[in-house]
VOGU-3710 file (C-alpha; in Angstrom, 3 decimals, decimal comma):
1> xxxxxxxxxx> 95,480/-15,563/136,144  96,162/-11,908/135,136  99,740/-10,827/134,769  100,724/-8,381/137,567  101,053/-4,759/136,496  104,555/-3,764/135,275  105,987/-7,131/136,247  107,196/-7,301/132,647  110,256/-5,408/133,935  111,181/-8,447/136,012
11> xxxxxxxxxx> 110,938/-11,006/133,220  114,139/-12,987/132,818  115,771/-13,985/129,550  113,413/-16,855/128,802  109,738/-16,950/127,898  108,623/-19,542/130,431  109,015/-17,001/133,245  105,782/-15,394/131,966  102,731/-16,844/133,689  100,063/-15,704/131,221
21> xxxxxxxxxx> 99,850/-18,214/128,351  98,913/-15,737/125,606  101,586/-13,270/126,603  104,097/-16,086/126,851  103,268/-17,040/123,250  103,872/-13,446/122,119  107,192/-13,348/123,945  108,090/-16,734/122,494  107,524/-15,369/118,983  109,799/-12,425/119,752
31> xxxxxxxxxx> 112,476/-14,908/120,841  112,384/-16,396/117,345  112,770/-13,094/115,496  116,618/-12,792/115,536  117,214/-16,354/114,323  114,487/-16,125/111,676  116,104/-12,995/110,261  119,683/-14,291/110,394  119,134/-17,843/109,188  116,528/-16,629/106,715
41> xxxxxxxxxx> 119,103/-14,272/105,193  121,692/-17,039/104,819  119,201/-19,542/103,429  117,853/-17,080/100,880  121,415/-16,120/99,917  122,125/-19,737/98,989  118,722/-20,297/97,375  118,815/-17,150/95,224  122,441/-17,817/94,235  120,997/-20,874/92,514
51> xxxxxxxxxx> 117,700/-19,447/91,232  118,611/-15,802/90,592  122,425/-15,507/90,521  122,351/-12,102/88,778  120,146/-10,664/91,529  122,540/-11,959/94,170  125,508/-10,585/92,249  123,970/-7,105/92,159  123,027/-7,371/95,826  126,540/-8,342/96,941
61> xxxxxxxxxx> 128,086/-5,437/94,990  125,693/-3,007/96,659  126,092/-4,652/100,068  129,898/-4,664/99,841  129,910/-1,004/98,831  127,603/-0,126/101,719  129,777/-2,048/104,156  132,992/-0,398/103,007  131,404/3,047/103,392  130,211/2,028/106,846
71> xxxxxxxxxx> 133,710/0,874/107,832  135,198/4,194/106,704  132,476/6,076/108,554  132,988/4,067/111,759  136,784/4,306/111,487  136,479/8,085/111,597  134,361/7,781/114,745  136,944/5,394/116,183  139,761/7,886/115,575  137,799/10,751/117,169
81> xxxxxxxxxx> 136,965/8,606/120,201  140,567/7,454/120,553  141,805/11,043/120,397  139,310/12,109/123,073  140,302/9,224/125,330  144,014/10,018/124,987  143,295/13,660/125,788  141,294/12,769/128,903  144,059/10,481/130,158  146,486/13,416/130,143
91> xxxxxxxxxx> 144,228/15,633/132,295  144,479/15,740/136,085  140,765/15,343/136,687  141,119/15,463/140,447  142,669/18,927/140,204  139,765/20,032/138,019  137,222/18,347/140,276  138,209/20,104/143,515  137,248/23,416/141,888  133,623/22,264/141,588
101> xxxxxxxxxx> 131,105/23,035/144,275  129,870/20,069/146,305  132,302/17,493/144,931  133,368/16,397/148,425  129,803/15,179/149,103  129,948/12,518/146,371  130,587/8,898/147,365  131,468/6,063/145,038  130,076/2,611/145,666  132,039/-0,089/143,846
111> xxxxxxxxxx> 130,557/-3,585/143,573  133,012/-6,294/142,517  131,308/-9,630/141,765  133,810/-12,456/142,213  133,181/-16,122/141,405  136,241/-18,356/140,979  138,886/-15,731/140,208  142,170/-16,116/142,058  143,563/-13,673/144,597  146,107/-12,324/142,106
121> xxxxxxxxxx> 143,223/-11,100/139,885  141,224/-9,597/142,744  144,313/-7,967/144,238  145,151/-6,147/141,001  141,600/-4,770/140,856  141,670/-3,630/144,483  145,104/-2,074/143,988  143,769/0,042/141,127  141,038/1,327/143,468  143,593/2,097/146,171
131> xxxxxxxxxx> 145,826/3,926/143,676  143,029/6,047/142,197  143,155/9,802/142,748  139,711/10,111/144,352  139,736/10,331/148,188  139,465/6,798/149,589  137,290/7,965/152,480  134,616/8,611/149,848  134,792/5,134/148,299  132,784/2,130/149,510
141> xxxxxxxxxx> 133,818/-1,273/148,161  131,717/-4,427/148,178  133,436/-7,710/147,366  130,420/-9,708/146,159  131,433/-13,354/146,374  129,706/-16,581/145,422  129,018/-19,134/148,129  129,652/-21,801/145,472  133,369/-20,899/145,486  133,770/-22,745/148,810
151> xxxxxxxxxx> 137,060/-22,469/150,709  138,645/-20,323/148,009  136,002/-17,714/148,812  137,066/-17,598/152,472  140,746/-17,293/151,597  140,161/-14,406/149,168  137,821/-12,676/151,619  140,472/-12,705/154,347  143,235/-11,585/151,999  141,032/-8,748/150,721
161> xxxxxxxxxx> 140,112/-7,604/154,225  143,764/-7,470/155,201  144,737/-5,682/151,987  141,988/-3,058/152,286  142,057/-2,578/156,071  141,246/1,066/156,890  141,811/2,143/153,276  138,245/2,952/152,164  135,236/4,544/153,809  134,085/0,982/154,237
171> xxxxxxxxxx> 134,892/-2,411/152,796  132,387/-5,253/152,836  132,397/-8,889/151,851  129,014/-10,332/150,920  128,531/-14,001/150,022  125,739/-14,719/147,544  123,947/-17,996/148,489  123,398/-20,718/145,927  120,086/-21,711/144,341  117,932/-18,808/145,486
181> xxxxxxxxxx> 114,454/-18,979/143,884  113,886/-16,849/140,801  117,602/-16,390/140,072  120,055/-17,395/137,371  123,467/-17,959/138,920  125,895/-15,324/137,675  127,037/-11,747/137,963  123,555/-10,239/137,845  122,083/-12,252/140,710  125,248/-11,660/142,730
191> xxxxxxxxxx> 125,007/-7,882/142,339  121,242/-7,906/142,978  121,783/-9,788/146,253  124,557/-7,404/147,338  122,434/-4,357/146,531  120,002/-5,189/149,337  122,849/-5,230/151,836  124,259/-2,005/150,433  120,912/-0,199/150,614  120,578/-1,031/154,302
201> xxxxxxxxxx> 124,080/0,309/154,936  123,455/3,551/153,011  120,144/4,118/154,810  121,805/3,506/158,164  124,605/5,961/157,339  121,976/8,448/156,064  123,941/9,233/152,907  121,652/10,980/150,386  121,057/8,761/147,361  121,852/11,615/144,963
211> xxxxxxxxxx> 125,351/11,775/146,465  126,244/8,184/145,539  127,399/6,811/142,191  127,406/3,023/141,815  129,996/1,286/139,653  129,379/-2,375/138,846  132,700/-3,803/137,690  133,881/-7,226/136,619  136,376/-8,917/138,933  139,260/-8,086/136,576
221> xxxxxxxxxx> 138,275/-4,436/135,974  141,180/-2,126/136,782  140,414/1,591/136,859  142,874/4,164/135,557  144,160/6,886/137,882  141,425/9,527/137,516  138,418/7,369/136,670  136,356/8,325/139,734  137,436/11,947/139,596  136,426/12,168/135,932
231> xxxxxxxxxx> 133,150/10,342/136,603  132,330/12,700/139,486  133,145/15,707/137,327  130,753/14,442/134,645  128,021/13,693/137,203  128,181/17,140/138,780  128,457/18,928/135,439  125,183/17,258/134,425  123,505/18,360/137,659  123,332/15,003/139,477
241> xxxxxxxxxx> 120,948/13,360/136,980  118,910/10,321/137,989  118,245/8,998/134,503  121,702/8,202/133,101  124,325/5,484/132,989  128,002/6,222/132,463  129,924/3,982/130,083  133,742/3,886/130,042  135,752/2,335/127,220  136,805/-1,275/127,908
251> xxxxxxxxxx> 140,433/-1,970/127,047  142,019/-5,374/127,531  145,472/-4,513/128,793  145,752/-6,599/131,968  147,337/-9,563/130,202  147,457/-8,509/126,561  151,176/-9,298/126,169  150,736/-12,903/127,257  147,443/-13,700/125,480  147,314/-15,591/122,143
261> xxxxxxxxxx> 147,098/-13,475/119,002  143,560/-14,506/118,004  142,271/-13,530/121,463  144,020/-10,160/121,245  142,344/-9,461/117,901  138,914/-10,307/119,338  139,496/-8,203/122,461  140,892/-5,153/120,658  138,124/-5,364/118,054  135,620/-5,146/120,881
271> xxxxxxxxxx> 137,445/-2,109/122,297  137,293/-0,340/118,958  133,605/-1,144/118,553  132,938/0,435/121,948  135,006/3,463/120,918  132,846/3,888/117,830  129,702/3,629/119,928  130,968/6,376/122,254  130,641/8,714/119,297  127,058/7,519/118,830
281> xxxxxxxxxx> 125,707/7,707/122,414  122,118/7,360/121,208  123,047/3,768/120,254  125,078/2,961/123,368  123,897/0,247/125,754  125,631/-0,458/129,044  128,349/-3,045/128,647  130,501/-4,950/131,155  131,752/-2,381/133,690  129,601/0,736/134,006
291> xxxxxxxxxx> 128,327/3,315/136,502  124,964/4,869/137,406  123,332/6,997/140,132  122,453/5,076/143,290  118,855/6,306/143,146  118,283/4,622/139,763  120,252/1,547/140,814  117,800/0,967/143,674  114,693/2,203/141,861  115,209/-0,015/138,790
301> xxxxxxxxxx> 116,685/-3,026/140,580  119,639/-4,927/139,186  118,459/-7,960/137,158  118,891/-11,278/138,960  117,344/-13,687/136,446  119,295/-13,023/133,236  122,685/-13,846/131,735  123,225/-10,523/129,908  122,808/-8,379/133,033  124,940/-5,482/131,796
311> xxxxxxxxxx> 122,599/-4,706/128,891  119,423/-5,701/130,772  119,943/-2,985/133,396  119,841/-0,461/130,539  116,601/-1,815/129,105  114,966/-2,071/132,522  115,861/1,552/133,208  114,769/2,642/129,724  111,336/1,058/130,209  111,016/2,045/133,869
321> xxxxxxxxxx> 111,623/5,722/133,052  109,405/5,595/129,937  112,252/6,032/127,465  113,819/8,907/129,408  117,147/7,176/129,909  120,462/7,761/128,207  124,066/6,620/128,242  126,768/9,207/128,863  130,049/8,184/127,159  133,048/8,714/129,417
331> xxxxxxxxxx> 135,882/8,567/126,869  137,944/7,053/129,656  139,238/3,473/129,799  138,844/0,594/132,211  141,282/-2,287/131,752  140,249/-5,943/131,753  141,595/-9,375/130,766  142,018/-10,893/127,339  140,830/-14,500/127,205  143,784/-16,789/127,836
341> xxxxxxxxxx> 144,732/-20,297/128,905  148,005/-22,258/129,218  146,487/-24,598/126,620  145,835/-22,947/123,232  142,901/-25,237/122,424  141,354/-24,402/125,787  141,915/-20,718/125,019  140,064/-21,126/121,700  137,170/-22,837/123,476  137,091/-20,189/126,205
351> xxxxxxxxxx> 137,091/-17,421/123,620  134,192/-19,017/121,781  132,200/-19,451/124,998  132,804/-15,860/126,005  131,630/-14,593/122,608  128,587/-16,848/122,779  127,719/-15,433/126,190  128,056/-11,904/124,843  125,952/-12,869/121,806  123,340/-14,133/124,252
361> xxxxxxxxxx> 122,537/-10,449/124,583  120,107/-11,207/121,747  117,706/-12,033/124,594  117,289/-8,263/124,962  115,380/-8,203/121,655  112,270/-10,057/122,945  112,481/-8,183/126,256  112,669/-4,858/124,400  109,821/-5,703/122,000  107,606/-7,040/124,773
371> xxxxxxxxxx> 108,359/-3,956/126,858  107,452/-1,707/123,935  104,041/-3,407/123,731  103,489/-2,921/127,446  104,749/0,639/127,808  102,485/3,088/125,972  104,328/6,191/127,207  107,424/5,727/125,044  107,113/7,501/121,709  106,703/5,438/118,545
381> xxxxxxxxxx> 109,730/7,209/117,085  111,962/5,977/119,929  110,556/2,481/119,719  111,224/2,253/115,988  114,721/3,692/116,362  115,791/1,216/119,044  114,084/-1,646/117,263  116,006/-1,129/114,019  119,317/-0,321/115,714  119,162/-3,397/117,958
391> xxxxxxxxxx> 117,950/-5,769/115,259  120,580/-4,489/112,827  123,331/-4,949/115,418  122,590/-8,613/116,103  121,816/-9,390/112,456  125,128/-7,846/111,345  126,961/-9,751/114,079  125,605/-13,045/112,791  125,499/-12,477/109,023  127,685/-9,637/107,738
401> xxxxxxxxxx> 131,060/-11,418/107,739  129,614/-14,546/106,126  127,897/-12,532/103,406  130,981/-10,453/102,666  133,430/-13,339/102,569  131,351/-16,010/100,816  128,359/-14,534/99,039  130,442/-13,209/96,136  131,401/-16,805/95,252  128,034/-18,491/95,731
411> xxxxxxxxxx> 126,528/-17,424/92,367  129,619/-18,861/90,625  129,222/-22,173/92,432  125,428/-22,472/92,175  124,433/-20,213/89,288  124,826/-22,811/86,543  126,570/-22,770/83,151  124,467/-19,965/81,710  125,508/-17,576/84,440  129,128/-18,738/84,609
421> xxxxxxxxxx> 129,817/-17,997/80,931  128,527/-14,433/81,285  130,794/-11,408/81,526  129,084/-10,472/84,791  130,153/-13,731/86,445  133,730/-13,169/85,311  133,881/-9,665/86,806  131,841/-10,302/89,977  134,601/-11,715/92,253  137,122/-9,225/90,885
431> xxxxxxxxxx> 134,832/-6,266/91,475  133,795/-7,338/94,971  137,446/-8,096/95,776  138,483/-4,570/94,801  135,623/-3,083/96,807  136,535/-5,107/99,890  140,185/-4,139/99,544  139,142/-0,666/100,613  137,757/-2,162/103,821  141,327/-2,815/104,907
441> xxxxxxxxxx> 141,379/0,823/105,996  139,538/-0,334/109,088  142,075/-3,057/109,788  145,041/-0,726/109,211  143,631/1,977/111,478  142,884/-0,623/114,158  146,457/-1,938/114,007  147,944/1,545/114,292  145,720/2,639/117,159  146,416/-0,622/118,952
451> xxxxxxxxxx> 150,174/-0,005/118,769  149,753/3,577/119,996  147,837/2,511/123,100  149,625/-0,648/124,199  150,722/-0,831/127,854  154,472/-1,124/128,592  156,005/-4,397/127,418  156,926/-6,711/130,349  160,625/-7,557/130,530  159,991/-11,255/129,995
461> xxxxxxxxxx> 158,129/-10,620/126,742  160,192/-10,654/123,559  160,621/-7,385/121,648  159,472/-9,159/118,482  156,081/-9,751/120,089  155,409/-6,081/119,410  155,643/-6,765/115,674  153,161/-9,563/116,173  150,700/-6,957/117,412  150,609/-5,624/113,840
471> xxxxxxxxxx> 150,608/-8,862/111,850  147,975/-10,437/114,112  145,340/-8,407/112,253  145,667/-10,793/109,319  143,580/-13,099/111,536  140,640/-10,677/111,554  138,572/-12,406/108,806  138,917/-15,725/110,653  138,038/-14,253/114,056  135,011/-12,466/112,601
481> xxxxxxxxxx> 133,569/-15,819/111,559  134,746/-18,262/114,252  134,387/-15,879/117,198  131,754/-13,607/115,672  129,229/-15,108/113,297  129,237/-18,680/114,646  128,616/-17,900/118,363  126,035/-15,275/117,369  124,161/-17,761/115,191  124,326/-20,397/117,916
491> xxxxxxxxxx> 122,973/-17,999/120,530  120,084/-16,958/118,299  119,312/-20,562/117,359  119,311/-21,597/121,023  116,875/-18,843/121,900  114,593/-19,800/119,017  114,381/-23,487/120,011  114,304/-22,771/123,752  117,719/-24,226/124,628  118,585/-21,355/126,946
501> xxxxxxxxxx> 122,114/-20,578/128,055  123,224/-20,192/131,656  125,925/-17,813/132,822  129,462/-18,859/131,921  132,256/-17,219/133,896  135,366/-16,586/131,759  138,462/-18,029/133,514  141,092/-15,413/134,378  144,725/-16,433/133,929  147,863/-14,835/135,342
511> xxxx> 150,775/-16,736/133,830  153,534/-14,399/132,725  156,071/-17,202/132,429  154,628/-18,300/129,074
//
C-alpha cells in the first residue's frame, strides 16, 4: 500500500506509525543513529584506552581544550543575552507599541494545557495574564483540560471561570477526551484537540488569521508584565510574518526559593543554555512555552502523536514550508516551576524523569532525517547544517560530561604498565585538570548571573539560602551526569530498541512552608 503524499509530516515519534514496510525500516534505522553514535563513542573510549592509550590521551587533551574554548565562547553569548533581557525588562513595551500602526487589531490566543496541576498553580498563571499590560479585550484564553483529571478538572474549571469572568475577550474551557485514536496522551494532543475548537470560534468571529498570535504555554508559565506587548511589537515590526515562531527565555522563578539545590542547578543551567541559543537563532528550536502566527498554527497542525511536541511543531513547520521557517528570539522571560517535592528522593526521581522526557527530543532526529529524504525543496546546505547541529546537540548531551570527567583517567587505569611508567601518563591528568580548571569560568558566570536575576526572597526563606544559591554550583558536575548524560543515554537507548516513552507530566508543588 503506497504511503500517502506528505503524510510524513504526521508521523509520530515511533517508527511503527509508518505503514510502508521499507520506509518503516529506513525510519527505524534513523531511530538507532543517536544511540549508535553515543554508545559507540563511550565504548571506543574504553576500548582505545586499553589498546591505544596514547591516542586517547592526545584526544582528551584536544577535546578538553575545544570544550573549554566552547564554554568561554558560549559564556560570552550568555552574558550578551542576559544583558539584552535585562534591558528589555526595563522598557515599557506597551507605551512603545501604541505608537505603531495597526497594533490594536492584534489578538493574542493563549492555550494553557492543564492535566493534574492544582488550582494554586493555574491561578498564578491566569493572574499573570490578567496583570499583563496588553489590553485584555484583545486576549483569548483557552484552558485546555484533560478529561482524565476527573472531578479535579471540574473544580478547576469552575474556579477559573469565576476568576476570569468578563476579564478577557473570551475565556474557554475545553476538555480533551481520553484514548482518542492516533494520539499520545499529553500536552501535544491536548493542544491539537483544543485548536479545532479555537479555529471554529475564530472563523465565527471573523477575526483575520494574520491578526492573531498563538501562545502555547505550560500550565505553570507566568508571563512578565509586557510579554504580549513586546511580542506584538516584534510581530508588527517584522510585517506580520507567517513563517516564524517566537521563543522567550524560560526562567524558573515560580518556586526557586523552595526547590532543592540540585533542581535549581538543573533549572538555571537550562535557562542559561536557552540564553546562549538566543544569540544563535539559526540553531534555536521551539522549547516549552512559545508563540507563533495563527495562520501557521492552523496550517501546520499541532502534533498530537508525539511526546516532544514543543520541538516537533518546529520541525513540522520547517518541513511544511520547505525550510523557510525561523525562530525569532524574544530576549524576554517567561517564568516556570523548578522540579520539587516534599520528599527529596521523590524530587530526585521527578527531576530525572523530567530530564528523560526532555531528552526524548532525540526522536526529532529520525523525523528530521526522514523528512529531509522526503522533501526535495530544502537546500542540501540547510539539511547538512541542521543535521550536524542536531546530532551534535544530542551527542554532547549524552557524552560530553562523561568524556570530560572520566576519559582523562581511563588510559591510566587500562593502558598497562608500559603506558603508566611514561612521562605522558604522569602529566596527562595534571594537564587535563589545568585545562578544565579554565572551564570554571562558565560556572562562575552562571552563579553571578543567577544571583543578579533572582526574584525577591520570600519572608519565610532564610537569608542564608541566598548564599546557597552560589555554593550550589559545586553540584554542577554531578547534575551534568545524573540529570544530563544518564537520562539522555536512556532516552536514546530506548528509541534504539523500540521501548518508546509516553508523556510524563512533571508534578507542580506549592509548599512554601518547607
